[in-house]
C-alpha positions in Angstrom: 76.8 -9.1 29.0 76.4 -12.1 26.7 74.4 -15.0 28.1 74.4 -18.4 26.4 71.5 -20.7 26.8 71.7 -24.4 26.2 69.7 -27.5 27.1 71.6 -30.2 28.9 70.6 -33.9 28.9 72.4 -37.2 29.5 76.0 -36.7 30.7 75.8 -32.9 30.2 72.8 -32.8 32.6 74.9 -34.7 35.2 77.6 -32.1 34.9 75.1 -29.3 35.4 73.7 -30.7 38.7 76.3 -28.9 41.0 75.4 -25.6 39.5 71.7 -26.3 39.8 72.1 -27.2 43.4 74.1 -24.0 44.1 71.5 -21.9 42.4 68.5 -23.6 44.1 70.0 -23.0 47.5 70.8 -19.3 46.7 67.7 -18.3 44.8 65.0 -20.2 46.7 66.3 -18.7 50.0 64.4 -15.5 49.0 60.7 -14.9 49.0 58.4 -16.7 48.4 60.2 -20.0 48.9 62.3 -19.1 51.9 64.1 -22.4 51.5 66.8 -23.2 54.0 68.6 -25.6 51.6 71.5 -28.0 52.3 73.8 -29.7 49.8 72.8 -33.1 51.2 69.1 -32.4 50.5 70.0 -31.1 47.1 72.0 -34.2 46.2 69.1 -36.4 47.1 66.6 -34.4 45.2 68.7 -33.9 42.1 69.8 -37.5 41.9 66.1 -38.3 41.1 66.1 -35.7 38.3 69.3 -37.1 36.9 67.7 -40.6 36.8 64.7 -39.5 34.7 65.5 -40.5 31.0 63.5 -37.6 29.5 64.9 -34.9 31.9 66.5 -31.7 30.7 68.3 -28.8 32.4 68.2 -25.5 30.5 71.4 -23.7 31.6 72.1 -20.0 31.2 75.8 -19.2 31.3 77.7 -15.9 31.4 81.2 -16.9 30.3 82.1 -20.1 32.2 79.6 -19.5 35.0 76.1 -21.0 35.0 73.9 -18.1 36.3 70.5 -19.7 35.8 68.8 -23.1 35.3 65.4 -24.5 34.6 64.4 -28.1 34.6 61.7 -30.3 33.0 60.9 -34.0 32.7 57.9 -36.2 31.8 55.7 -36.2 34.9 55.7 -40.0 35.0 59.5 -39.9 35.4 59.6 -37.5 38.4 59.1 -38.0 42.1 55.7 -39.2 43.1 54.9 -36.3 45.3 54.8 -34.1 42.2 52.5 -36.3 40.2 50.2 -37.5 43.1 47.9 -34.5 43.1 47.3 -34.8 39.3 46.8 -38.6 39.5 44.2 -38.0 42.3 42.3 -35.5 40.0 42.3 -38.1 37.1 45.1 -36.7 34.9 47.0 -39.0 32.6 50.5 -38.2 33.9 52.1 -40.0 30.8 50.9 -37.0 28.8 52.3 -34.2 31.0 55.6 -32.4 30.9 56.6 -31.2 34.4 58.5 -28.0 34.5 60.4 -28.0 37.8 62.5 -25.1 39.2 63.5 -22.0 37.3 66.3 -20.3 39.2 68.2 -17.2 38.0 70.6 -14.9 39.8 69.0 -11.5 40.5 71.4 -9.5 38.3 70.2 -11.4 35.2 66.5 -11.0 35.7 64.3 -8.9 33.4 66.3 -9.7 30.3 64.0 -12.4 28.8 65.7 -15.4 30.2 62.6 -16.6 32.0 60.8 -16.8 28.6 63.8 -18.6 27.1 63.7 -21.1 29.9 60.1 -21.9 29.1 60.7 -21.9 25.3 63.4 -24.5 25.7 61.5 -26.7 28.2 58.3 -26.7 26.1 60.3 -27.5 22.9 62.0 -30.4 24.8 58.5 -31.7 25.7 57.3 -31.5 22.1 60.5 -33.3 20.9 60.0 -36.1 23.3 56.6 -36.8 21.7 53.3 -38.0 23.3 53.1 -35.1 25.7 50.1 -32.9 25.4 50.4 -30.4 28.2 53.0 -28.6 30.3 52.5 -28.1 34.1 54.3 -26.7 37.1 53.4 -25.7 40.6 54.2 -22.6 42.7 54.1 -22.1 46.4 51.2 -20.2 47.9 52.0 -17.8 50.8 49.8 -15.8 53.0 49.4 -12.1 52.0 50.3 -11.1 55.5 53.3 -13.3 55.9 55.9 -11.4 58.1 58.7 -12.1 55.6 56.8 -10.9 52.5 58.7 -8.0 50.9 56.6 -4.9 50.5 57.6 -4.6 46.8 57.0 -8.2 45.9 55.4 -8.7 42.5 54.0 -12.3 41.9 54.9 -14.1 38.7 51.2 -14.8 37.9 51.1 -12.2 35.0 54.3 -13.7 33.5 52.9 -17.2 33.6 49.5 -16.1 32.2 51.3 -14.4 29.3 53.1 -17.7 28.6 49.7 -19.3 28.2 49.5 -21.0 31.6 46.4 -20.9 33.8 45.8 -22.0 37.4 44.0 -25.3 37.6 41.1 -24.8 40.1 41.3 -27.1 43.0 44.7 -28.6 41.9 46.9 -27.9 44.9 49.7 -30.2 46.1 51.6 -30.1 49.4 55.4 -30.1 49.7 57.5 -29.8 52.9 60.8 -28.0 53.4 62.5 -26.0 56.1 62.0 -22.2 55.9 64.8 -19.9 56.8 62.9 -18.7 59.9 61.8 -22.2 61.1 63.5 -25.0 63.1 62.0 -27.9 61.0 60.2 -28.7 57.9 56.6 -27.6 57.4 54.1 -28.4 54.6 53.4 -25.7 52.0 50.5 -25.5 49.5 51.6 -25.6 45.9 49.2 -24.4 43.2 49.4 -26.1 39.8 49.4 -24.3 36.5 48.9 -25.8 33.1 48.9 -25.1 29.4 48.7 -27.1 26.2 51.9 -28.0 24.5 
């Protein structure tokens, strides 16, 4: 299996959006996101990413099929709900790279692609200039959640190895519909950060 990784921006980014939507719906359906995604919601969400001048999609392809994607953009170019918790805490969002989703089909996990996604996104942030830190947020679920798999291993150790640390008290709230719910509910999202 030979996987090719390439950053997509501009017109290439726009061409990668359908694959990103497909992967977000498939991958985020699993724990811990439990996202019951729709193509309409994805089109709305991803159109905002496409409008960010400094955005990038890092795409992993096996042959002609995109099997994984990760996104990033300057935080002041993304939707306000992502930046609002940082603004409230006094961060200068013009200095922050926001790493959005990282979605990869299960068959391709454990082969270093997660590291490659971060490498490319962080390199993109440095290339843009003026950005000093990289940040992302991850959903927080109750340890006793009924849909939590018994063998689930959180990604905290992976993120820590990458140089990221949880930012104490920096928690946002995002709403989406879970696969076991009839409507959207708000979820706490813990922010992590590292220097670029």
